C-alpha positions as CSV (number, residue, x, y, z in Angstrom):
1,M,0.0,0.0,0.0
2,N,1.2,3.4,-0.7
3,L,1.4,6.2,1.8
4,Y,-1.7,8.1,0.5
5,R,-4.0,5.0,0.9
6,N,-2.6,4.4,4.4
7,K,-3.4,8.0,5.5
8,K,-6.9,7.7,4.0
9,W,-7.6,4.4,5.7
10,I,-6.3,5.7,9.1
11,S,-8.2,8.9,8.9
12,T,-11.5,7.2,7.9
13,T,-11.1,4.7,10.7
14,L,-10.3,7.3,13.2
15,A,-13.2,9.5,12.2
16,A,-15.6,6.5,12.4
17,L,-14.3,5.7,15.9
18,L,-14.7,9.3,17.0
19,M,-18.2,9.6,15.6
20,T,-19.3,6.3,17.3
21,G,-17.7,7.4,20.6
22,S,-19.3,10.8,20.5
23,L,-22.7,9.2,19.9
24,I,-22.3,6.7,22.8
25,W,-20.6,8.9,25.4
26,M,-22.2,12.3,24.6
27,P,-24.1,13.6,27.6
28,T,-27.8,14.1,27.0
29,T,-29.2,17.5,28.0
30,A,-32.4,17.4,26.1
31,S,-35.7,18.0,28.0
32,A,-38.9,16.2,27.4
33,G,-40.2,16.4,23.8
34,Q,-36.8,17.3,22.4
35,K,-35.3,13.8,22.2
36,E,-35.5,13.7,18.4
37,W,-33.8,17.0,18.0
38,A,-31.0,16.0,20.3
39,T,-30.4,12.9,18.3
40,A,-30.4,14.9,15.1
41,G,-27.9,17.3,16.6
42,K,-25.6,14.5,17.6
43,I,-25.7,13.0,14.1
44,L,-24.9,16.4,12.5
45,A,-22.0,17.0,14.9
46,G,-20.5,13.6,14.1
47,A,-20.9,14.2,10.4
48,A,-19.1,17.6,10.8
49,G,-16.3,15.9,12.7
50,V,-15.9,13.3,10.0
51,L,-15.7,16.1,7.3
52,A,-13.2,18.1,9.4
53,L,-10.9,15.1,9.9
54,D,-11.2,14.1,6.3
55,H,-10.1,17.6,5.3
56,I,-7.1,17.5,7.8
57,F,-5.8,14.1,6.9
58,N,-6.6,14.0,3.2
59,N,-5.5,17.4,2.1
60,R,-5.4,17.2,-1.6
61,G,-3.2,20.1,-2.4
62,Y,-2.1,19.0,-5.8
63,N,-3.8,19.6,-9.1
64,A,-3.9,16.7,-11.6
65,Y,-3.8,18.1,-15.1
66,P,-4.7,15.9,-18.0
67,P,-1.9,15.2,-20.5
68,P,-1.6,17.8,-23.3
69,Q,-3.5,16.9,-26.4
70,Q,-1.3,16.0,-29.4
71,H,-2.2,17.6,-32.7
72,Y,-1.5,15.7,-35.9
73,Y,-1.1,17.8,-39.0
74,T,-1.3,16.3,-42.5
75,H,-0.2,17.8,-45.7
76,E,-3.2,16.7,-47.7
77,V,-4.4,19.4,-50.0
78,R,-8.0,19.6,-51.2
79,E,-9.5,21.8,-53.8
80,I,-12.6,23.5,-52.8
81,H,-15.0,24.8,-55.4
82,Y,-17.7,27.2,-54.6
83,E,-20.7,27.2,-56.9
84,P,-23.6,29.5,-56.6
85,V,-26.9,28.0,-55.5
86,Y,-30.0,29.6,-56.9
87,R,-33.2,29.5,-54.8
88,A,-36.5,31.1,-55.3
89,Q,-37.2,33.9,-52.8
90,P,-39.9,33.2,-50.3
91,V,-43.3,34.6,-51.0
92,V,-44.3,37.1,-48.3
93,E,-47.9,38.3,-48.0
94,Y,-48.8,41.2,-46.0
95,R,-52.4,41.4,-45.0
96,V,-53.8,44.4,-43.2
97,V,-56.9,43.7,-41.2
98,R,-58.9,46.7,-40.3
99,P,-61.9,46.6,-38.1
100,T,-65.2,47.6,-39.7
101,P,-66.3,51.0,-38.4
102,P,-69.5,51.1,-36.5
103,P,-72.6,52.0,-38.5
104,R,-73.3,55.7,-38.6
105,R,-76.5,56.7,-36.9
106,P,-78.7,59.1,-38.8
107,A,-79.1,62.5,-37.3
108,G,-82.2,62.7,-35.1
109,H,-83.5,62.0,-31.7
110,Y,-86.3,60.2,-29.9
111,E,-89.3,62.0,-28.5
112,I,-91.9,60.6,-26.1
113,Q,-95.5,61.1,-27.3
114,Q,-98.8,60.6,-25.5
115,E,-101.5,58.8,-27.3
116,E,-104.9,57.3,-26.5
117,V,-105.3,53.6,-27.2
118,W,-108.6,51.6,-27.1
119,V,-108.4,48.6,-24.9
120,P,-111.2,46.1,-25.6
121,G,-113.2,44.5,-22.8
122,T,-112.1,41.1,-21.4
123,Y,-112.7,38.7,-18.6
124,E,-110.2,38.6,-15.7
125,R,-109.8,36.2,-12.8
126,Q,-110.1,37.9,-9.4
127,W,-109.4,36.2,-6.0
128,V,-112.3,36.2,-3.5
129,P,-110.8,35.8,0.0
130,P,-112.1,33.1,2.4
131,V,-114.9,33.9,4.9
132,A,-114.0,33.4,8.5
133,S,-116.1,33.8,11.7
134,E,-115.5,33.3,15.5
135,V,-117.2,30.2,16.9
136,W,-117.6,29.3,20.7
137,N,-116.2,25.8,21.2
138,G,-117.2,25.5,24.9
139,R,-114.1,27.1,26.4
140,C,-113.2,30.0,24.2
141,Y,-113.9,31.6,20.8
142,V,-112.0,30.0,17.9
143,T,-111.7,31.5,14.4
144,R,-112.9,29.0,11.8
145,E,-113.1,29.2,8.0
146,V,-116.7,29.2,7.0
147,Q,-116.2,29.5,3.2
148,P,-112.9,28.9,1.4
149,G,-111.4,31.4,-1.0
150,F,-111.9,31.0,-4.8
151,F,-111.2,32.7,-8.2
152,E,-114.1,34.5,-9.9
153,R,-114.4,35.5,-13.6
154,V,-115.2,39.3,-13.8
155,W,-116.0,41.2,-17.0
156,I,-113.9,44.4,-17.5
157,P,-115.5,46.6,-20.1
158,G,-113.5,48.2,-23.0
159,H,-111.9,51.7,-22.3
160,Y,-109.3,54.2,-23.5
161,E,-105.8,54.3,-21.9
162,Q,-103.1,57.0,-22.2
163,R,-99.8,55.4,-23.3
164,Q,-96.3,56.8,-23.9
165,T,-94.4,55.8,-27.0
166,R,-90.9,56.6,-28.2
167,V,-90.9,58.1,-31.7
168,W,-87.8,58.8,-33.8
169,V,-87.7,62.3,-35.2
170,E,-85.1,63.0,-37.9
171,G,-82.9,66.1,-37.7
172,Y,-81.5,67.9,-34.7
């Protein structure tokens, strides 16, 4: 074995022994509920010790450079001919998309006009409410429904109504 491998083997063994010893004989000062954090701290301290010892004993202060590349030159001569290549130019289309303008409104304004409109007569349904009365039941008066409510057809005669309509007036 060469000297470098002996140093590496010795430092690795020593670091492992120190880490094992520190985990076994390290005093525990953790309170209740912190046992896991104390164990994690011990492991991290041991790992830091191993790294420190590895750096001390295995100081790699040399740089190993790769061997220089060897270049081989040949005296081969080639003739290079350049010939023009003709290609068609690409076709480029430019399309301009313009939004259509909004339609022009003719000049004018709306006016509200009153007009009389004939509304013909018709039948309508009207609700007739139920009839209730107070009845003595032997102890007190109780409200009871005598006749239920119902719908009734009622004739509404024709008549004129005033209605407002919007009318477009051209011009300003």
